[in-house]
N, C-alpha and C positions, 0 to 999 in steps of 0.2 A: 278619050279621054286620056288626058298624060298622067302619067304614072312617075316613081321615083323608088327607090330602095334605097336606106340607109341599113348598112350591114352591122351589127355588135354596137347601138348608138349607146355613148357612155356622158354619165353626170357626174364631174369630176368636181363636182361642190354640191352637198343637197343638206336639206335637215329635213328631216322624217319626224320631229319632238318623239312623243312616248304617247303611251297609254292611248284613248282614245282616237286623239289625235292623230296616230299614228296611223290605227288602225281605219283611216278616213284616207291620209297622205299615200300610203305606204302602197296599194295598189296601183295608183294614179303615176307613180312612176315606172311598178315593176310591168304593170304591162303591156309598155310601150320604150322603156329601154333594159339591155342586156345587162346593165350594171350599173351602180353608183357611190362616189365616195362618199360616206355619212360621216356629218359633224357630229363631235361627241359635247356639245355645251348641252348639257341636259340641267336636272337641278336634281340631286349633285350631279358635275360633271366627273363624266367615265376617265378613271383616273387608275381603274386596277383589273386586269385580267378577268377576275369573276363578274365584275361590273362586264365589261366588253365583250365576254361571251355571253351573257349573258341578254344584252341587250340585241346583238347580233338575232340571236336566237327568236325574240319578238317580233324582232324586225323579218325574218323569213315567215313565221306564223300567221303576217299580215298579209303576205303577198300573195295569196291565196292559189300555194304551186306555180305559180310564174315560174318561167325562165330565167333568174335574177339573181345576182352576187350583188351583194352590201359589201363593199369594201370600210369595212370598219378602220376608226384613229384613236389615239388618245389624245388627251387635253395635255396640254403642256406645263409641265412640270420643271423645277430648275434642279430639281433634287433625286431625280430616277437614277439610281445605282446600275451599271452597266450590266452587272448580272440579273435584274430585274427586266431589261431591253433585250438583253439577250435572250432569253426566256419566252417573251412576248413578241418580241419580231416577225414570226411568221405569222402571229395572228392578225396582225396590219399593216394597213398598207401607207400609212405616214401618223405622224404626230399632229396636233394641231396647234398653235400658239397665239393666244389671245394678251396683247396687252389687257390688263384690269379694267374693267367698267368701260368698255369701247364699244360694245354692241352688248345685243341678246345673253344673259348669261353666262356675260364673261366679268362676275368681279370678282372670280378667284384667282383670275389668270396672271403674267407676270408686270409685277409694281416694279420692277429697274429693266431697261432693256440694256446695260451695261454689259458690254460683249464678256465681261470674266464674270457675272453673274449666271450668266449664261452658260457657259464653256462646260463648267460637266456633264450639262447631256445631251449639247451637242456634239461635244465630242466622242462621247457612246455612241452618238448615231449617226457620225462620220463614218467611226470603225466598223458599225453594222451595217451599211446602207439601208438605211431607214431615213426616208427622205420627211424635210419638215414643209408645213404647208403655214403660210403667214398671214391672219387679221393685218395688213400695214397699215394703220391709221395712228396719228397721237392725237393728244387730246386740244389740236391748237383749232383756229378759226375752222369751223366747217368742212369750207372749201376747199382750203390750204392743207388737210391731216394725209392725205395721201403723197401729198409733194414732200410736207415735210419728212414723211417717213422713208422716204431713198434713200437720204444717207446710212441709215440702219442696213437695210438690203444691201446697199456696200459691203459696209463694214462684215458683216456674217457673211457674206459672199465671198471676200478676199482672206477672210482670215480661216473660213471651212471649205475649201475650193474643191473638196470629193462631196462634200455635203450637198445633195439636191434639194433644191430649195424652191417652192410655189408661192407664187406672190398671188393670194387670191383675191378673187374677183375684181380687176384694177378697173379702174376708174379713168384714167387721166393717158394725154399723147407723153408723157414723160418717163410711165412704166412702162409703157411698150417702146419706145426709146434705149430702157435699161434690158428690154432681154439681151439686147445684141451685145450690149457690154461685158458680163460675165457668162462664161459659158455652163454656168450652174444655175441661171437661174432660167424660171420656167413662169409662167403663168394661165390661169384661169380668166374667164370672161363671162360673165353670165348673158341671158336673152334682153334684160329690160335695157340695160347700160351698152347695149349695140343700138339700142330704138331713142330711148330718149334723155332729156336735158333736165337740167333744173328748172328750166321752161314749163317742162310738160308739170310738173309736180306742184310748182306752188308759182306760177308763174298768171293764173286766172285764179279761177276757183279751186282751193285746194284741192288733192288728188290723190285722197290717202292711201288707196292701194299700189299708187307708187311712189308710199315713201319706202325709203328704203335706208341703208349704211352698209358699208360707203356708200354717201350721197350721189345721187345724179349729178355731172357737171357741167362743162361748157360743151357747144355745137362743136366746136374743133379736137375738145376730146371725146367725144361720142363718133367725129368720123373718123379718126386715128383709129379707136379701137372695132369701127365696121370694117376699114380698109383690112385689119390684120387679118382679121379673122376670114373676111371673104376670099384671103389669098391664103388661108389656111395654115400660118405663120406657123411654124415645124415646133416652136417653143409655145405654143398657145394652143389651149384646147378649150371645151366649151365644158363648164362649173354653173348650172343655172342659177345658186345660191338662191335657191323657189325655199323661200321662208313661210309659213303656213301661220296664222294668226287667228284665232275666233274673230266674225266680226265685228261684233262688240267690241274688240280691241285693238282693230283700228279706225272703227267708224264712231273715234268720242275725242275726248280731251287728252293729251297724253298719246298720242296714237304711236304705237307699237312699230317696229322697222323692220321689212319685209314686204318681199313684192312674193305672191303665189303662181309656180307657170309650168307648175310639172303637167297639167294635163295638155297644154298648149305650143311646149318648147318643140317638138319639133315638126308641129304642123307651123307657125310660125318663123322656125329658120328656115323651113323649104321656103315657103314662101319670100322671105329677104331674098335667098341665095339666089332663086330665080329670077327676081325683080330684077337683080345685079350682075345677070346673066353671068352666075359661079356657080351655080348648082354640083358644076363636077368635081368641085372643091369641098364640097360639106360632108362624106362617107370620111376625110382626113380630118377635120374640125371637129367634129362630133364622137368621132370614134379612133382612127388609127394616129392621128397625134399622141392622143393619152396614152395608149399601147406600147406606142414608141417610149413615151418620158415618165410611167412607170414602169417598164418592160416588164408586161404581164399578157395573158393571152385571156379574152371574156369569154363569157357565154357566147355560144353560138346563137344570134336572132338576125333574121330580118323583119325590116319593117316596112309595110310597103305603104306609104301615101299617093292618095290618086287627088288630081284637081278638080276637085267639086267642094262646092258650100262647106263649111261645118260652123253651125253657131256655137257659140261657146256658151254654156249655163253659167245663169247668175250668179250660181253660191253652189257648191260640193256640201252634199249633209252626209254627217255619220252618227246618231243616236243623239248628242249632245253639244258636240261639233258642228260648228258651219262656217265652211272661209269661201270668200270671194275671189277671184281668179282674176288675173290679170284679163284686161278686153273682154272683161262679163259681158254678156246680154251681142255681143260684137260679131260680125259675117266674117271667118276666113275665107283666105283659096282655095287654102288645103286641108284634108281629111284623112283622118289615120283608116285605113281598108280594113274591116271587121271588127 
């Protein structure tokens, strides 16, 4: 039986939510990942030191004593003072910028992407060495929102050359090409955007559990993302954007955006890289690149995968919360040992 080991796997874009949902999904990541970068778009969003430390403690309490580090983030505000950021910088790994209303729980995000509105906080972040993570979409036509955001990335990258900028959950060929244009631009890519196109979501019967924001794009976009991941492009890292929603909020009119992949991410990535003859690059994509980009050393943890069938549960449940994973009920070629 073939085996493969991943050293200190990292998920550099993860939604854990809070309350009962956190208690359900937290262990499904902490069991198999060494650490994860946690999104701050709670209700209300994480904008104070007290809220940040409290949320981190709740995450740790949900993880059942696993060797796991939650890398917590602040929700971007354009009026953070230098003194506030200086005080909190050792507690956070990054600050996450959401354009207002562009995705789940982003209503209090940035209403104007004008560089002068952002300058006070971005200058402080640049001086203090705090990375900026961005959900890069406009309010334009849904298939063009990321492409329309590219000039904003370029404007911020050129205006703040010492600011480390992460383009989150990129979905287009254009974004891959932009990675090599600016030294301070990096990116995460999800599992589902390496696998699906819009046709998988809505080409036949609507598949609510594949609906996400940014929406999956065209085959040429998917292929560009996959090729970069398989080659472990040094400026690209794995960030699942695993986004749990209760089953009744996915299978309904007004379907919530988000794909839940945490419990299957490492198994599917191993299968994907193996199928393409690039298994030797998986450790870089899912661990080493993030360590180099963010300049940190994660918790030591080795996850062993074996090439034997794993049937994905139809649903994951904790008390009143229940979430349907990607590939629910399907059989994967690799399993996590133990």
